[in-house]
N, C-alpha and C positions, 0 to 999 in steps of 0.2 A: 524529461520524462522519456523520452526517446529511448533512453538506455535503461526504463525499464524491462523492455522487450527482451532483452536477456534473461531476467529472473523467469518469465515465464513457464518454462520447463520445470522450475523448481518447486511449483504451485500444486498440492496434491488435490484429484478431483473433488475430494470432499473438506476442503480448507473453507476455514472460516475467518475471515477478517471482520474486525469490530473498530469502527471509528468512534471512540468514547463521545458519548453524548450527540452523537448524530447518526448512525446505522450500522445494521451489520450485513454483510455480503456473503453468500451462503454458496460454495461450489465455486472452482477454478473460472468458469467461464463468467459468473457474476463479479467477480473479482479483478478479472481482466476489463471487462466492459467497464469497471467503476474507474479502473488505472487511466483508460484511454479519456472517459469525460475528464476526469481531474487535469490530466495531461493537457487538454485542450485548453481548461480553464487558465493553468498556470503558463500557458505561450504569451496571453493575451495581460497578464500582469507582470509586475516587477517584485521577486519573494527573494529573501535570503532563508534559507532552510538552515536550523540549526539544532542538531539531535546531541540531546542530553543526555541520552543510556540509552544501552542497547541489553536486555535480557534474555540470554538462549537457558531453557530449560528442557532439554530431551529433544520432542519434535515441536516445542513450542517457541516461539519469539515476540518480544514486545518491543518496540521502539517508542521513548518518550521524544518530542521535539516541539518544537516552535515553527511556523513557517511567518 
């Protein structure tokens, strides 16, 4: 999760990150804070991330995967 930091500059100030069946994070600051929390959690467990699909349409991106 440390390598997520390199992507922070690409997040729009008014971006919305929706985690299906969980929550939505509105704004760059909220998204980055959630990334940090998620990163801390995943440092404590063994996980195998699998990306099933990535869809890009204009300025929207959807990533479907499992952990």
